[in-house]
NUTIFI-351200 format. One record per atom (N, C-alpha, C, O): residue in three letters; z, y, x. Coordinates in steps of 0.1 Angstrom, whole numbers, plus 5000, padded with zeros to 4 digits. Layout:
BEGIN
AlaZYX...
***
This chain:
BEGIN
Met459335019742Met459934899746Met459634789735Met459334819724Ile459834659739Ile459534549730Ile460834459730Ile461434439741His461134419718His462334319718His462034209707His461434239697Thr462334089711Thr462133979702Thr463433919697Thr464333899706Phe463633899684Phe464833839679Phe464533769666Phe463633819658Lys465133659663Lys464833579651Lys463333549650Lys462733539639Asp462733519662Asp461233489662Asp460333599657Asp459233569654Glu460833719657Glu460133839653Glu460133939664Glu461133949671Thr459034009666Thr459034109677Thr458734249672Thr457934269663Ile459434349677Ile459234489673Ile459034569686Ile459534539697Arg458334679684Arg458234779694Arg459034899690Arg459034939678Phe459734959699Phe460535079696Phe460635169708Phe460335139719Glu460935299705Glu461035399715Glu462535449715Glu463135469705Ile463035469727Ile464435519728Ile464335669732Ile463635709742Lys465135749725Lys465235889729Lys466735919731Lys467535899722Tyr467135969743Tyr468535999746Tyr468836139743Tyr468136239747Lys469936159735Lys470236289730Lys471736319732Lys472536229736Asn472136439730Asn473536479730Asn474136449717Asn474236529708Arg474536319715Arg475036279702Arg476136169705Arg476236119716Gly476936129695Gly478036039697Gly477735899694Gly478435809698Thr476735879685Thr476435739681Thr474935709682Thr474135799684Ile474635579681Ile473235539681Ile472635539667Ile473335479657Gly471535599665Gly470835599652Gly469435539653Gly468835539664Ile468935489642Ile467635429641Ile466835499631Ile467335509619Ser465635539634Ser464735609624Ser463435539624Ser462935489634Ile462835529612Ile461535469611Ile460635569603Ile460935609592Asp459535609609Asp458635709603Asp457735639592Asp457835519590Gly456935729586Gly456135679575Gly455035579579Gly454335529570Tyr454835559592Tyr453835459596Tyr454535339602Tyr453835249608Gly455835319601Gly456535209606Gly456935209621Gly457335109626Asn456735329627Asn457235339641Asn458735349642Asn459335429634Ile459335279651Ile460735269652Ile461235349664Ile460735339675Glu462235439661Glu462735519672Glu464235509672Glu464935519661Val464835489684Val466235479685Val466735599692Val466335639703Leu467735669686Leu468335789691Leu469635749697Leu470535709689Ala469835759709Ala471035719716Ala471735829724Ala471035919729Pro473035819726Pro473735919734Pro473235899749Pro472835779753Lys473235999756Lys472835989770Lys473735889778Lys474935869775Lys473035809787Lys473735709795Lys474135589787Lys474835499792Thr473535569775Thr473835449768Thr473135329774Thr471835339777Pro473735219778Pro473135109784Pro472135039774Pro472335039762Asn471034979780Asn470034919771Asn470634799763Asn470234779751His471634729768His472134619761His472834659748His472934589738Arg473434789748Arg474134839737Arg473034879726Arg473334859714Val471934929730Val470834959721Val470334829714Val470134829702Ile470234729722Ile469734599717Ile470734539706Ile470334489696Glu472034559710Glu473034509700Glu472934579687Glu473034509676Val472734709687Val472534779674Val471334739667Val471334729655Leu470234719674Leu468934679668Leu469134549661Leu468734529650Glu469734449668Glu469934319662Glu470934319650Glu470734239641Ala471934409651Ala472834419640Ala472134469627Ala472634439616Asn471134549629Asn470334609618Asn469034539616Asn468134599609Trp468834419622Trp467434359622Trp466834339609Trp465634379607Asp467534289599Asp466934259586Asp466634389579Asp465534389573Leu467434489580Leu467134619574Leu465834679580Leu465034729573Ile465734669593Ile464534719600Ile463334649595Ile462334709592Gln463334519595Gln462234439592Gln461734459577Gln460534479574Asn462734469568Asn462434499554Asn461734639552Asn460834649545Lys462334739560Lys461734869559Lys460334879564Lys459434939558Val460134809576Val458734809582Val457834739572Val456634779571Met458234629567Met457334549558Met457034639545Met455834639541Glu457934709540Glu457734799528Glu456734909532Glu455834929524Ile456834959544Ile455935069548Ile454535009549Ile453535069545Glu454434889556Glu453034829558Glu452434799544Glu451234819543Glu453234749535Glu452634719521Glu452134849515Glu451134849508Arg452934959516Arg452535089510Arg451235139516Arg450335189509Leu451135129529Leu449935179536Leu448735089533Leu447635149532Asn448934969530Asn447834879526Asn447334899512Asn446334859508Gly448234969504Gly447934999490Gly448334879481Gly448634769485Pro448334909468Pro448734809458Pro447834689458Pro446634709458Gln448434569457Gln447634449456Gln447334419441Gln448234439432Glu446134369438Glu445834339424Glu446734229419Glu446934129426Lys447234249407Lys448234159401Lys447434039396Lys446334049392Val448133919396Val447633799390Val448733769379Val449933789381Tyr448233719368Tyr449133699356Tyr449433549355Tyr448933489345Glu450133509365Glu450533359366Glu452033349368Glu452633449373Asn452533239366Asn453933209368Asn454333249383Asn453633219392Asp455533319384Asp456133359397Asp455433479403Asp455933519414Glu454433539397Glu454033669402Glu455133769399Glu455733769389Asn455433859409Asn456533949408Asn456134089402Asn455034139404Phe457034139393Phe456934269387Phe458234339388Phe459334279388Leu458134469390Leu459334559390Leu459934579377Leu459234589367Tyr461334579376Tyr462034619365Tyr463334669369Tyr464134609376Leu463634799366Leu464834869369Leu465134859385Leu466234849389Gly464034879392Gly464134889407Gly464134759414Gly464134759427Lys464134639407Lys464134509414Lys462934429410Lys462334459399Thr462534339418Thr461334259415Thr461834129409Thr462834059413Tyr461134089398Tyr461433959391Tyr460133879389Tyr459033939386Pro460233749391Pro459033669388Pro458833659373Pro459733659365Ile457533649369Ile457233629354Ile457233479352Ile456733399360Lys457633439340Lys457533299335Lys456833309322Lys457233379313Ile455733229321Ile454833239309Ile454933119300Ile454832999305Thr455133139287Thr455133029278Thr454133059267Thr454133169261Gln453132969266Gln452132989255Gln452532899243Gln452732779244Asp452532969231Asp452832899219Asp452032969208Asp452333079204Ser451032909203Ser450232969192Ser451032999180Ser450533079171Ser452132939178Ser452932969166Ser453933079168Ser454633119158Thr454033139180Thr455033249182Thr454633369173Thr453433399172Pro455633429167Pro455333539157Pro454533659164Pro453633709158Lys454933689176Lys454233799183Lys454433789198Lys455333729203Asp453433839206Asp453533839220Asp454733929224Asp454934039219Arg455533879234Arg456733959237Arg457133919251Arg456733819257Val458033999257Val458633979270Val460133989269Val460634079262Glu460833899274Glu462333899274Glu462833899289Glu462333819297Phe463733989292Phe464333989305Phe465533879304Phe466433889296Gln465433779313Gln466333669313Gln467133659326Gln467133559333Val467733769331Val468533779343Val467833759356Val467833849364Glu467133649357Glu466433619370Glu464933629368Glu464233609378Ser464433649356Ser462933649355Ser462633739342Ser463433769334Leu461333769341Leu460733829329Leu459933719322Leu458933669327His460433669311His459833559304His458933609294His459233689285Ile457633569295Ile456633619286Ile456133509276Ile455833399280Tyr456233539263Tyr455833449253Tyr454533499247Tyr454533609241Val453433429247Val452233469242Val451533359233Val451733239236Arg450733409224Arg450033309215Arg448833259222Arg448333149220Gln448233349230Gln446933319237Gln447133339252Gln447633439256Leu446733239260Leu446933249274Leu445733309281Leu444733239285Asp445733439283Asp444733509291Asp445333629298Asp446333679293Asp444733679308Asp445233789316Asp445533909308Asp446633969309Glu444633949300Glu444734079292Glu445934069282Glu446634169280Thr446033949276Thr447133939267Thr448533949274Thr449434019269Ile448633889285Ile449833889293Ile450134039298Ile451234079297Lys449034099303Lys449234239307Lys449634329296Lys450534409298Gln449134319284Gln449434409273Gln450934379268Gln451634469264Ala451334249269Ala452634219266Ala453634279275Ala454734329271Leu453334279288Leu454134349298Leu454234499296Leu455334559296Lys453134559293Lys453034709291Lys453934739279Lys454634839279Lys453834659268Lys454534689256Lys456034679259Lys456834759254Phe456434579267Phe457834569271Phe458334689279Phe459434739276Tyr457534739288Tyr457934849296Tyr458034979287Tyr458935059289Tyr457134999278Tyr457135109269Tyr458435109261Tyr459135209260Gln458834989256Gln460034979247Gln461234999256Gln462135069251Gln461334949267Gln462434959276Gln462635109281Gln463735159281Cys461535169284Cys461535309288Cys462035399277Cys462935479280Lys461635379265Lys462035459254Lys463535439252Lys464235539250Ala464035319252Ala465435299250Ala466335359261Ala467335419259Leu465835339273Leu466635389285Leu466635539285Leu467635599288Val465435599283Val465435749283Val466235809273Val467035909275Glu466235759261Glu467035809250Glu468535799252Glu469335889249Glu468835679258Glu470335659262Glu470735759272Glu471835819271Arg469935789282Arg470335879293Arg470236029288Arg471036109293Ile469336059279Ile469336189273Ile470736219266Ile471336319267Ser471136119258Ser472436129251Ser473536149261Ser474536229259Phe473536079272Phe474536079282Phe474636219289Phe475736279291His473536279291His473436409298His473536529289His473636649293Gln473436509276Gln473336619266Gln474436719267Gln474236839265Pro475736679270Pro476836769271Pro476536879282Pro477236989281Asn475636859291Asn475336969301Asn474337079296Asn474137169303Phe473837059283Phe472837149278Phe473237199264Phe473837119256Lys472837319261Lys473037379248Lys471937329239Lys472137299227Ser470737329244Ser469537289236Ser469437139236Ser469837069245Lys468737089226Lys468436949225Lys466936929224Lys466237009218Pro466436819229Pro465036789228Pro464636779213Pro465336719205Arg463436829209Arg463036819196Arg462336679193Arg462336629182Ser461736629204Ser461136489203Ser461036429217Ser461136499227Val460936299217Val460836219230Val459736119228Val459736039219Arg458736129237Arg457636039236Arg457435959249Arg457736019260Ile456935839249Ile456635769261Ile455135759262Ile454435729252Ile454535799273Ile453135819275Ile452635729287Ile453435679295Asp451335729288Asp450735669300Asp450135779308Asp449235849303Ser450535799320Ser450035909329Ser449935859343Ser450735769348Thr448935909350Thr448735869364Thr449235979373Thr449135969385Thr449636099367Thr450036209375Thr451436259373Thr452036329382Lys452036229362Lys453436289359Lys454436179355Lys454036079349Trp455636199359Trp456736109355Trp457336159342Trp457936089334Gly457236289339Gly457736349327Gly457236489325Gly456836549335Thr457436539313Thr457036679310Thr458036729300Thr458636659292Cys458136869299Cys458836939289Cys458037059285Cys457737139294Asp457737079273Asp456937199269Asp457837299263Asp459037279261Ser457237419259Ser458037529254Ser458637499240Ser459537569236Asn458237389234Asn458837349221Asn459937249223Asn460337189213Leu460337229235Leu461337129239Leu460936989235Leu461836899232Gln459736959236Gln459236819234Gln459136749248Gln458436799257Leu459836639250Leu459836579262Leu458936449262Leu458936379252Thr458236429273Thr457536299274Thr457836239288Thr458236309297Phe457836109288Phe458136029300Phe457135919302Phe456635859292Asn456835889314Asn455935789318Asn456535649316Asn457635629321Trp455835559310Trp456335429307Trp456735349319Trp457635259319Lys456135379331Lys456335309343Lys457735339349Lys458235269358Leu458435439343Leu459835469347Leu460735349345Leu461735329352Ala460335259336Ala461235139333Ala461235049346Ala462034959347Met460335069355Met460334989367Met461235049378Met461534979388Ala461735169376Ala462535239386Ala464035209384Ala464435169373Pro464835219394Pro466235209393Pro466835299382Pro466235409380Leu467935269376Leu468435349365Leu468735489370Leu468535589363Glu469235499383Glu469635639388Glu468335719390Glu468435849389Val467235659392Val465935739393Val465535779379Val465035889378Ile465635689370Ile465335729356Ile466235849352Ile465735939346Asp467435839356Asp468435949353Asp467936079359Asp468036179352Tyr467436079371Tyr466936199377Tyr465736259369Tyr465736379367Val464836179365Val463636229358Val464136289345Val463536389340Val465036219338Val465536269326Val466236409328Val466036499320Val467136419338Val467736549341Val466736649344Val466836769340His465736619352His464736709356His464036769344His463936889343Glu463636689335Glu462936739323Glu463836809313Glu463436909307Met465136769312Met466036839304Met466436979310Met466637079302Cys466336989323Cys466537119329Cys465437219326Cys465637339326His464237159323His463137249319His463337299305His462637399301Met464237249298Met464537309285Met465237449287Met465237529278Val465837469299Val466437589303Val465537679311Val465437799309His464837619321His463937689330His462637619330His462537499335Leu461637669324Leu460337599322Leu459637589336Leu458737499337Asn459937669345Asn459237659358Asn460137589369Asn461237549365His459637589381His460437529392His461037639401His460837629413Asp461637739395Asp462237849404Asp463537799409Asp464037689406Arg464237889417Arg465537859423Arg466537819412Arg467437729414Ser466537889401Ser467537869391Ser467337729385Ser468337659383Phe466137679384Phe465937549379Phe466537439389Phe467237349385Trp466237459402Trp466637359411Trp468237369413Trp468837259416Arg468737479411Arg470237489412Arg470837409401Arg471837349403Leu470237419389Leu470737349377Leu470637199379Leu471537119377Val469437159384Val469237009387Val470336969397Val470936859395Gly470537039408Gly471437009418Gly472937009414Gly473736929418Lys473237089404Lys474537099399Lys474936969391Lys476036919392Ile473936919383Ile474136799375Ile473936679384Ile474636579382Met473036679393Met472736559402Met472536609416Met471436629421Pro473636619424Pro473636669437Pro472736589447Pro472136649456Asp472536459444Asp471736379453Asp470336359448Asp469636249451Tyr469836449440Tyr468536429434Tyr467336409443Tyr466336339440Lys467436459455Lys466336449465Lys466236299469Lys465036259472Glu467236219469Glu467136079472Glu466336009461Glu465535919464Lys466536049449Lys465735989438Lys464336029439Lys463435949436Glu464036159442Glu462636199444Glu461936119455Glu460836079454Ala462736089466Ala462136019477Ala461835879473Ala460835819477Trp462635819464Trp462335679460Trp461035679452Trp460235589455Leu460835769444Leu459535779436Leu458435799446Leu457335739444Gly458635889456Gly457535909465Gly457135789473Gly455935769476Met458135709476Met457835589485Met457535469477Met456835379482Ser457835459464Ser457735339457Ser456735339445Ser456435239439Ser456235459442Ser455335469430Ser454135379430Ser453735329420Trp453635349443Trp452435269444Trp452735119439Trp451835049436Arg454035079439Arg454434949435Arg454634939420Arg454634829415Met454635049413Met454935049399Met453635029391Met453135129386Thr453234909390Thr452034879383Thr452034749376Thr452734659380Val451234729366Val450934599360Val449434579361Val448934469357
***
C-alpha cells in the first residue's frame, strides 16, 4: 500500500495477526510492515502510521544512509560529527598564535581552534579530542563498575582499530577504540562492562554472557546500536 502525509510518500505492507495492538516494523532495507489485529479497518492503520510518521521517516532515512555507506567528511564550518551519540556541527577558528590545536565541546557545537587552516590539521585535532574524551570516559566508567569485580585492570589504553571496540588480555590489560567517544554513554558503558567481564572469563562462553547480563540486562540493545551506527563513527 501507499500513503502520502506531510508531502512525503511511503510504501508499506499490512499483515493481519492474532494480536491486540497495531505494531510497525522496519527491516534492514527500509521496508515498512504494519502488524495489525484481524479486522482492523484501514483508517485505523493510517492513524497509527501518521502518529508515528516522524519516527518512521527518521528510521528509513538512517537505514538508507547506512546502505549508501559513509560519506566523505569535509572539514568546514557546520559539517556534522558524532559525539556521545549525537551529531554536532564543527566551528573552526584559525589563530596562528593559539598555543596548540584543540577541540572544545561547547554545548551546541564542537569548536576547533587551529594554528593552520587545512583539512589534515582539523582532522588530527578532532582525533586527538576523541582520544582524550574516550580515555576520560572509559576510566570513569571502569571506576563506576569496579565494585562488580574482584580484579582490577592493570592498564587502560586507547587505540585505533578497524575491527574491535575493546580487548582484554590475560594480563588484564584493557584497550578501547577511540571512536567509542562518538557513542552514547550507555553504549560506552556496555563496551567497558564487556571487557571487564573478560577479566573473569577470557572467552565468550555462557558464563561470560551471564555475567554481562547480570551487570547490564539490556546489553543487546547497546550491541545493536553499535551494529547499526558504527559506519557513522568516522572523522
